[in-house]
N, C-alpha and C positions, 0 to 999 in steps of 0.2 A: 255370288251370286248362283241357287238353287233352282232347278227345276222342276217340274212334277206334272206327267200329263197322268190324269189322273182316268184310264178309258173304262173301266165295268166302272156298273150305272148305282148299287149303292157306295158306292165314294163318292161322284158325282153329288150326294144326295148328302152326301154326309158331307161332302165341303160345304154346301151353298147352304146347309144350318152350321154351320161350325164361322160364313162370311156371316150369318144373320146375327152371332152371338156376341162377333168377338166389334163389331163396329162399334165403332166411337158418335155415331152419327143418333142409331136408334134409342127404344127405349133403354134399352138397358144401357146406358148410361143414364140414367139420371134416377135417384135414390128408392123413388115412386113409381117407377116404370119396372113393368112387368109380357110375363109373352106369355101366351096359352097355347100348344101345339094339340093340334085337335086331331082323327085320320080314322078314317073309317071304311074298313072295305062293300061294296056294295055285290054279295055273295051275288047273283043273279042276272050283272051285266059280269061280276067282276075285275070291277075297278076297287085303283084306290087312291080315295081323297085324303090329299093334306096339306094342312096349312098353320101355319103360320101368322099370333094375332097380335102384336103391339098397342102396348095405350100406360096409363101414366107414364109416360113416357115426353118429350119437347114433341113441341108441333108440329108436325110435319108441313112438307110444301112439296109438292111433285116437284118430279127434276125434273133441268129446262131441255136436258137434253140426255137420250139413251147412252148412259157408259159406258163402260166395259163392264164389267159388272151388272152390271143390267143386263146384260145382252145375254153374260157366262150362266144366269137365269133363265130363259127365257128360254134357251137352249136346251136348257135343260129337258122339259118337257116333249119337246122337236122332239131328239136324242132317244126320250120315252115312250114317245107315239101316242105322249099325247097331248095335253096343253100347262101352260103357267099363265095363273092374271097376277099382273100386281097394283095393289090397288093407295093408294094416297087421301088416305079420309084425313082431318088435323088431330083426330084422336091418336093416329097411330096405322104405322106401313103394314102391310093383310100383306102374304105373300099363297097360292091355294096353287096342290100341280091336283092334278086329277088324271094317271095316265093304271092303264091296264093292268091287274097286275103282272100278269105274267112275263113282262119289260122289266120286271125286278130283277127278272134272269139272267139282260144280254149282258 
């Protein structure tokens, strides 16, 4: 068994995106599913907003409990002095990360 401790912010963000892309339950598990990735930087507030929006895959149900993976996704927002919002509309899972741009240098 190999265990990796990821400490840099860009690596953690990449890890979350990789987790979404390889899950067997999300939109990419279905040939008709797809993912839209949106990001923007608000120059005035120096904040980054990044969203992963799944559609076209299996119908989504909110989880019945907070899993280890969910807690890890939520912790990235805290680690980067921002917030993470997870949404589970029936049409597909949505992840939104809002952080100060400067926190990516941590």
